[in-house]
C-alpha positions as CSV (number, residue, x, y, z in Angstrom):
1,M,0.2,0.1,0.1
2,Y,1.4,3.5,-0.8
3,A,-1.5,5.9,-0.6
4,M,0.0,7.5,2.6
5,I,1.6,11.1,2.2
6,F,4.8,11.8,4.0
7,S,6.7,15.2,4.5
8,V,9.9,15.2,4.6
9,W,12.7,17.8,5.6
10,G,16.5,17.1,4.8
11,S,19.5,17.1,2.7
12,L,17.7,16.8,-0.4
13,L,16.1,20.3,-0.1
14,R,19.2,21.7,1.5
15,T,18.7,25.0,-0.2
16,M,15.0,25.4,0.3
17,H,13.6,27.4,2.9
18,P,12.8,25.6,6.5
19,C,8.8,25.9,6.1
20,A,9.2,24.3,2.6
21,L,7.8,20.5,2.1
22,F,7.6,18.0,-0.6
23,S,5.3,15.0,-0.6
24,V,6.6,11.4,-1.5
25,C,4.0,8.9,-2.0
26,A,5.7,5.6,-0.9
27,C,5.1,2.0,-0.1
28,I,5.0,1.9,3.5
29,A,5.5,-1.9,4.5
30,S,9.4,-2.4,4.7
31,T,10.1,0.9,3.2
32,T,13.7,2.6,3.0
33,F,14.1,5.8,2.4
34,S,17.2,7.6,2.0
35,V,18.5,11.1,0.5
36,S,22.4,12.1,0.3
37,A,24.5,14.8,-1.4
38,L,26.4,12.1,-3.6
39,S,26.6,12.7,-7.3
40,L,25.9,10.3,-9.8
41,E,28.4,9.9,-12.5
42,Y,27.3,10.5,-16.4
43,H,29.6,10.5,-19.6
44,T,29.8,13.9,-20.8
45,D,30.3,12.7,-24.8
46,E,26.9,11.1,-25.0
47,W,25.7,13.8,-27.3
48,A,28.8,13.5,-29.2
49,L,26.8,10.1,-30.0
50,A,23.9,12.0,-31.1
51,D,25.7,13.8,-33.7
52,Q,27.5,10.7,-35.0
53,I,23.8,8.9,-35.3
54,V,22.3,11.6,-37.4
55,D,25.7,12.0,-39.3
56,G,25.2,8.3,-40.3
57,I,21.5,8.1,-41.3
58,Q,21.2,7.2,-44.7
59,L,18.7,8.6,-47.1
60,P,16.7,6.7,-49.8
61,N,18.3,6.1,-53.3
62,I,15.3,6.9,-55.7
63,P,15.9,7.7,-59.5
64,D,14.9,11.3,-60.6
65,R,12.2,10.7,-62.9
66,E,8.3,11.2,-62.4
67,F,5.3,9.0,-63.0
68,L,2.1,11.2,-62.8
69,I,-1.2,9.7,-61.7
70,T,-3.6,11.3,-64.5
71,D,-1.2,9.6,-67.1
72,Y,-2.6,6.4,-66.2
73,H,-6.6,7.0,-66.9
74,Q,-7.7,8.6,-63.5
75,Q,-9.4,12.2,-63.4
76,S,-10.5,13.7,-59.8
77,G,-13.3,11.9,-58.4
78,G,-14.0,8.0,-58.6
79,D,-11.2,5.5,-57.0
80,V,-7.8,6.6,-57.8
81,R,-5.9,3.5,-56.5
82,P,-5.9,2.0,-59.7
83,A,-4.3,4.8,-61.2
84,I,-1.7,4.8,-58.1
85,M,-0.9,1.4,-58.3
86,A,-0.6,1.3,-62.1
87,A,1.7,4.4,-61.8
88,I,4.0,2.3,-58.9
89,D,4.2,-0.7,-61.4
90,A,5.6,1.2,-64.2
91,A,8.2,3.1,-61.9
92,V,9.1,-0.2,-60.6
93,G,9.6,-1.5,-63.8
94,A,11.6,1.5,-64.9
95,G,14.0,0.8,-61.9
96,G,12.4,3.1,-59.5
97,G,10.7,7.0,-59.3
98,R,8.3,9.7,-58.0
99,V,4.7,8.9,-58.4
100,V,2.8,12.2,-58.2
101,I,-0.2,12.8,-56.8
102,P,-1.5,16.4,-58.5
103,K,-3.6,19.2,-56.8
104,G,-7.1,17.9,-56.1
105,E,-8.8,15.4,-53.6
106,W,-8.2,11.8,-54.6
107,L,-10.4,9.1,-53.3
108,S,-8.9,5.6,-52.7
109,K,-11.1,2.9,-52.4
110,G,-8.5,0.7,-50.6
111,P,-4.9,0.7,-49.4
112,V,-2.0,2.2,-51.4
113,A,0.9,-0.3,-51.1
114,L,4.1,1.0,-51.5
115,Q,7.3,-0.8,-53.4
116,S,11.4,-0.1,-53.2
117,R,12.8,2.9,-54.7
118,I,9.3,4.6,-54.6
119,N,8.5,8.1,-53.8
120,L,4.8,8.9,-53.4
121,H,4.6,12.8,-54.0
122,L,1.7,14.6,-52.9
123,E,2.2,18.1,-54.5
124,K,0.8,21.2,-52.7
125,G,-3.1,21.2,-52.8
126,A,-3.1,17.5,-53.1
127,T,-4.9,15.5,-50.8
128,L,-5.2,11.5,-50.7
129,K,-8.2,10.6,-48.9
130,F,-9.1,7.0,-47.8
131,S,-12.5,5.2,-48.1
132,P,-14.6,4.9,-44.8
133,E,-15.4,1.3,-45.6
134,P,-13.3,-1.3,-43.7
135,E,-13.7,-3.9,-46.1
136,H,-11.7,-2.0,-48.9
137,Y,-8.7,-3.0,-46.7
138,L,-8.7,-6.7,-46.9
139,P,-7.5,-9.1,-47.6
140,V,-5.3,-9.6,-44.4
141,V,-1.6,-8.2,-44.2
142,K,1.0,-9.3,-42.1
143,T,1.9,-6.2,-39.3
144,R,2.3,-5.4,-36.1
145,W,-0.7,-4.3,-33.7
146,E,0.3,-2.8,-30.2
147,G,3.4,-4.6,-30.3
148,T,2.5,-8.3,-31.2
149,E,2.4,-9.6,-34.8
150,L,-0.4,-10.9,-36.7
151,Y,-2.3,-10.6,-40.0
152,T,-5.0,-8.1,-40.4
153,Y,-6.8,-5.2,-41.9
154,S,-3.9,-3.0,-44.1
155,P,-2.6,0.0,-42.8
156,L,-4.2,2.9,-45.4
157,V,-0.7,3.3,-46.7
158,Y,1.4,0.2,-46.5
159,A,5.1,-0.3,-47.4
160,A,6.7,-4.2,-46.4
161,N,9.9,-5.2,-46.8
162,V,11.0,-2.3,-49.0
163,K,14.3,-0.5,-49.3
164,D,14.8,3.0,-50.9
165,V,11.1,4.5,-50.2
166,A,9.7,7.9,-49.5
167,I,6.5,10.0,-48.9
168,T,6.9,13.5,-49.5
169,G,5.8,16.8,-50.7
170,E,3.4,19.5,-49.1
171,G,0.0,17.6,-49.9
172,V,-2.3,15.8,-47.2
173,I,-3.0,12.2,-46.5
174,D,-6.5,11.8,-45.0
175,G,-7.9,8.7,-43.3
176,N,-11.2,10.0,-43.7
177,A,-13.3,11.8,-40.7
178,E,-16.3,9.4,-41.9
179,S,-14.2,6.1,-41.4
180,R,-16.0,3.4,-39.9
181,F,-12.8,2.4,-38.3
182,K,-13.4,4.9,-35.9
183,S,-16.6,3.2,-34.3
184,W,-14.2,0.1,-33.6
185,H,-12.5,1.8,-30.5
186,P,-15.0,0.7,-28.0
187,K,-15.4,-2.9,-29.8
188,Q,-12.0,-3.8,-29.8
189,S,-11.3,-5.0,-26.5
190,A,-12.1,-9.1,-27.3
191,D,-9.7,-9.1,-30.1
192,M,-6.9,-7.1,-28.3
193,Q,-7.2,-9.9,-25.3
194,R,-7.1,-12.8,-27.9
195,L,-4.3,-11.1,-29.4
196,R,-2.2,-10.6,-26.5
197,K,-2.7,-14.3,-25.4
198,M,-2.0,-15.5,-28.6
199,G,1.5,-13.6,-28.8
200,A,1.9,-14.6,-25.3
201,K,1.5,-18.3,-25.8
202,G,3.8,-18.4,-29.0
203,I,0.6,-19.3,-31.4
204,P,2.4,-18.8,-34.7
205,V,1.7,-15.7,-36.4
206,E,0.1,-17.7,-39.3
207,K,-2.8,-18.6,-37.2
208,R,-3.1,-15.2,-35.8
209,V,-5.5,-13.6,-38.3
210,F,-8.0,-10.9,-37.6
211,A,-10.1,-10.0,-40.5
212,E,-13.8,-9.7,-41.3
213,G,-15.6,-9.6,-38.0
214,T,-12.8,-8.5,-35.9
215,Y,-12.4,-5.1,-35.0
216,L,-8.7,-3.9,-34.5
217,R,-7.8,-0.5,-36.2
218,P,-5.1,0.0,-38.9
219,P,-2.5,2.8,-38.9
220,L,-2.7,5.4,-41.4
221,V,1.0,4.9,-42.7
222,Q,3.3,1.8,-42.0
223,F,6.6,0.9,-42.7
224,F,7.0,-2.9,-42.1
225,H,10.7,-4.4,-42.5
226,A,12.2,-1.4,-44.2
227,E,15.8,0.4,-45.1
228,R,16.5,4.0,-46.0
229,V,13.2,5.9,-45.5
230,L,12.1,9.2,-45.7
231,L,8.8,11.1,-44.6
232,E,9.1,14.9,-45.7
233,D,6.6,17.7,-45.5
234,F,3.2,16.2,-45.8
235,T,0.3,16.7,-43.7
236,T,-1.9,13.6,-42.1
237,L,-5.3,13.9,-40.8
238,N,-8.1,11.3,-39.1
239,S,-6.1,8.4,-39.1
240,P,-8.0,5.4,-37.5
241,F,-5.0,4.1,-34.9
242,W,-1.4,5.0,-34.9
243,I,-0.6,7.8,-37.5
244,N,3.1,7.1,-38.6
245,H,4.4,3.9,-37.6
246,L,7.9,2.4,-38.2
247,V,8.4,-1.0,-37.6
248,Y,11.6,-3.2,-38.3
249,T,12.8,0.1,-40.0
250,D,16.6,1.0,-40.4
251,H,17.7,4.4,-41.5
252,A,14.5,6.4,-41.5
253,T,14.3,10.6,-41.6
254,V,11.2,12.3,-40.8
255,R,11.2,15.6,-41.0
256,G,8.7,18.9,-41.8
257,I,5.7,16.9,-41.5
258,R,2.4,18.5,-39.9
259,V,-0.2,15.7,-37.9
260,E,-3.7,17.2,-37.0
261,S,-5.3,13.9,-35.7
262,H,-7.2,13.7,-32.0
263,F,-9.0,9.8,-32.1
264,P,-8.3,7.8,-29.3
265,N,-4.7,6.3,-29.8
266,N,-3.3,8.8,-32.5
267,D,0.2,8.8,-31.5
268,G,2.1,11.0,-34.2
269,V,5.1,8.6,-34.6
270,D,5.7,5.3,-33.7
271,I,9.2,4.2,-33.9
272,E,9.1,0.4,-33.1
273,S,11.8,-1.8,-33.1
274,S,13.7,0.4,-35.6
275,S,17.2,1.9,-35.3
276,N,19.1,5.1,-36.7
277,V,16.0,7.4,-36.8
278,L,15.7,11.0,-36.7
279,V,12.5,13.0,-36.4
280,E,13.0,16.7,-36.4
281,H,11.1,20.1,-37.7
282,S,7.9,18.3,-37.2
283,W,4.5,19.5,-35.8
284,F,2.3,17.5,-33.5
285,R,-1.3,18.1,-32.6
286,T,-2.5,14.5,-31.6
287,G,-4.9,12.2,-29.5
288,D,-2.0,10.6,-28.0
289,D,1.6,10.7,-27.7
290,S,3.4,13.2,-30.1
291,V,6.4,10.9,-30.2
292,V,6.7,7.5,-28.7
293,V,9.3,4.6,-29.0
294,K,8.6,1.0,-28.3
295,S,10.0,-2.5,-29.1
296,G,7.3,-5.2,-29.2
297,R,5.0,-6.6,-26.4
298,D,5.5,-9.2,-23.7
299,L,6.8,-12.6,-25.0
300,D,6.3,-11.9,-28.6
301,G,8.7,-9.2,-28.5
302,R,11.1,-10.7,-26.5
303,T,11.3,-13.7,-28.7
304,I,11.6,-11.3,-31.6
305,G,14.1,-9.2,-29.6
306,V,14.6,-6.4,-32.2
307,P,15.4,-3.1,-29.9
308,S,15.0,0.6,-30.7
309,E,18.2,2.4,-30.2
310,R,20.3,5.0,-32.2
311,I,17.1,7.6,-32.5
312,V,17.1,11.4,-32.5
313,V,14.0,13.7,-32.0
314,R,14.7,17.3,-32.3
315,N,13.3,20.8,-32.8
316,N,9.8,19.7,-33.0
317,D,6.7,21.2,-31.7
318,M,4.5,18.6,-29.8
319,G,1.1,19.2,-28.9
320,G,-0.2,15.6,-28.1
321,E,-2.0,14.5,-25.5
322,D,1.4,13.3,-24.2
323,G,4.4,14.8,-25.4
324,I,7.5,12.1,-25.5
325,A,7.0,8.6,-24.6
326,L,8.6,5.5,-24.2
327,G,6.5,2.1,-24.1
328,S,4.8,0.8,-23.0
329,E,5.5,-1.9,-25.6
330,M,9.0,-2.1,-25.0
331,S,10.0,-5.7,-24.4
332,G,12.6,-5.6,-27.3
333,G,14.4,-2.6,-25.4
334,I,15.3,0.5,-26.0
335,R,18.7,2.6,-25.9
336,D,20.6,5.1,-27.2
337,V,17.8,7.7,-27.5
338,F,18.0,11.4,-27.7
339,F,15.2,14.2,-27.7
340,T,16.8,17.8,-27.9
341,D,15.2,21.2,-28.4
342,N,11.7,20.0,-28.5
343,V,8.9,22.1,-27.4
344,L,5.9,20.7,-25.7
345,R,2.7,22.6,-25.5
346,N,-0.1,21.3,-23.1
347,G,-1.8,18.1,-22.4
348,D,-1.8,15.2,-19.6
349,S,2.1,14.1,-19.7
350,A,5.1,15.9,-21.0
351,F,7.6,12.7,-20.4
352,R,5.4,9.5,-19.9
353,F,7.4,6.1,-19.9
354,K,5.3,2.9,-19.8
355,A,5.7,-0.6,-18.9
356,N,3.4,-3.2,-17.2
357,L,4.8,-6.5,-15.2
358,D,4.3,-8.8,-18.3
359,R,6.8,-6.9,-20.7
360,G,10.4,-7.8,-19.3
361,G,12.9,-5.4,-21.7
362,L,15.4,-2.8,-20.7
363,V,15.4,0.9,-21.6
364,E,18.6,2.6,-21.1
365,N,21.0,5.7,-21.8
366,V,17.9,7.9,-22.8
367,R,18.7,11.6,-22.7
368,L,16.8,14.7,-22.8
369,R,17.8,18.5,-23.0
370,N,17.3,22.0,-24.0
371,L,13.2,21.5,-24.0
372,K,10.9,23.9,-23.1
373,V,7.4,23.0,-21.7
374,E,4.5,25.1,-21.3
375,S,1.2,23.4,-19.1
376,F,0.6,19.5,-18.4
377,D,-1.0,17.8,-15.7
378,N,2.1,15.7,-15.0
379,L,5.8,16.7,-16.2
380,F,7.9,13.4,-15.5
381,W,5.4,10.3,-15.1
382,F,6.7,6.9,-15.0
383,Q,4.4,3.9,-14.8
384,L,6.0,1.1,-14.6
385,N,4.2,-1.3,-13.0
386,Y,0.7,-1.3,-14.9
387,P,-1.0,-4.5,-13.8
388,G,0.1,-7.7,-15.8
389,E,-2.6,-9.5,-17.6
390,L,-0.5,-12.6,-18.3
391,G,1.2,-13.4,-14.5
392,G,3.1,-10.3,-14.0
393,F,6.5,-12.5,-14.1
394,F,8.5,-9.8,-16.1
395,P,9.0,-6.5,-14.6
396,S,11.0,-4.0,-17.0
397,T,13.8,-2.0,-16.0
398,Y,14.3,1.6,-16.9
399,Q,18.0,3.1,-15.9
400,D,20.2,5.6,-17.0
401,I,18.5,8.5,-17.8
402,V,19.2,11.8,-17.7
403,F,16.6,15.3,-18.1
404,E,18.7,18.4,-18.5
405,N,18.0,22.2,-19.4
406,I,14.1,22.2,-19.2
407,E,12.3,25.3,-19.0
408,V,8.6,24.6,-17.8
409,Q,5.7,27.3,-17.2
410,E,3.8,25.1,-15.1
411,V,2.8,21.8,-14.2
412,G,-0.1,19.6,-11.6
413,T,2.6,17.0,-10.4
414,F,6.5,17.7,-10.9
415,L,7.7,13.8,-10.8
416,E,5.6,10.7,-10.3
417,V,7.1,7.1,-10.2
418,H,5.1,3.9,-9.9
419,A,7.6,1.2,-10.3
420,P,7.7,-2.9,-9.3
421,E,9.8,-3.8,-6.2
422,A,11.7,-6.1,-8.2
423,A,12.9,-3.7,-10.4
424,P,12.6,-0.1,-9.4
425,L,13.2,3.2,-11.6
426,K,17.3,3.7,-11.2
427,D,20.0,6.1,-12.0
428,V,18.0,9.1,-13.2
429,L,19.5,12.6,-13.1
430,F,17.6,15.8,-13.2
431,K,19.3,18.8,-14.0
432,G,19.2,22.3,-14.5
433,I,15.0,22.4,-14.4
434,Q,13.2,25.3,-13.9
435,V,9.6,24.8,-13.2
436,G,7.2,28.4,-12.7
437,K,4.5,26.8,-10.7
438,V,4.0,23.0,-9.4
439,E,1.0,21.7,-7.0
440,T,2.5,18.6,-6.5
441,P,6.0,18.1,-6.4
442,M,6.9,14.4,-6.1
443,I,4.9,11.1,-5.5
444,I,7.6,8.1,-5.5
445,E,6.8,4.3,-5.4
446,N,10.2,2.2,-5.7
447,A,13.1,4.6,-7.1
448,V,16.7,4.3,-6.5
449,N,19.3,6.8,-7.1
450,L,17.2,9.9,-8.3
451,E,19.6,13.0,-8.4
452,F,18.7,16.1,-8.8
453,K,20.9,19.2,-9.4
454,E,19.5,23.1,-9.6
455,V,15.9,22.1,-9.6
456,Q,13.5,25.0,-9.1
457,L,10.0,24.4,-8.3
458,G,8.8,27.7,-7.9
459,S,10.8,29.5,-5.2
460,Q,12.3,26.1,-4.2
461,R,15.3,24.6,-4.8
462,I,16.1,20.6,-4.7
463,D,19.9,19.2,-4.7
464,G,20.7,15.9,-3.9
465,V,19.7,12.3,-4.2
466,L,16.8,10.2,-3.7
467,S,16.2,6.6,-3.0
468,W,12.6,5.3,-1.7
469,R,11.7,1.8,-1.8
470,K,10.7,-1.2,-0.5
């Protein structure tokens, strides 16, 4: 039980006024609480690694030739999908090129499947709008849904087993505000639980088929086993589910995109089991996380064992329900992730790190710096002990995380931590953080070596090292 509130004096708040308090919500049965002025050690050259990652990311190699979809007998109106697919086939036959969707609104009655060495280019003023009918996204394709592999409805733009692929231009990809997929959100629970159990039991992927009569919504854009990907300048609207989803993708650049989509689970960019990824100069207004890093769910994710690593997210404007997130599907591990020079607007949690007791997996070497935050209910929120649905035998480990040079206007709670006793949050540095207004400083359940350097909460300053656990 951890509902009791403690008021703590001492060296952790050694520069605060004697009348200042902070509250820690902690497990009280056999609890150990300690604070000290000891300093955690962190390497000083970590951001050189971030620069190396960016410098090493490869862009797609696509021939400079154009294939205009109107050359394939399609006028504005009607179903544009046959013309797009014909243009893609022609480009592939020629060795690759740019498939151009010109100005106008174009309706696709089914998914657009990209191939290697193709750039789907949406000119300024072009809108590629997708049919609202779920049956148009069958037959099923192999994909990953909330971290578990399966066969189900196709993503609206789908690129599987590809190299050198891009989506560019100042046009719009619209999942359709009238999409019937949106009515599936309250219907998905039974299928979601069935899929999770199939993944946990190791049932072969070929038998995990969720077709007609099931209710798992597809993402708007998904790359599934891809190398050298570019997403640049386009706008996305009205996604049924996750918006821009990179799965098993190596060398991806997301640059200058705009995301305006507010349905449940509308993450702006999901980086899942992917490496060498840059997200920069983009604008997010989403119904869920702006940018989130994942790596698979439970046994399925641990068995596949592909981490997300070597990721840089910089110079973005984030306005999602949550700003920056890791997990909760992170069973394959996450490491070497860098967030810098982003603006986070308002919502539930600015930084939201998640796991449950079935996940397993290790998250480490995560660095966040030079961030500006406006107003959130929670600033730093670690929920690492979501109840397990499959026995709860695999707690996850989050460690070696640094938050540095962050300016915050106001938050409800500065830091909230809930971690399992067997895997406490550990080795986290909060340095140079300025918060104008905060209601609740801290709620802590199982954390080790949380270090505070030059942390200012209103008129109060925090310095020191905190451990509080069973």
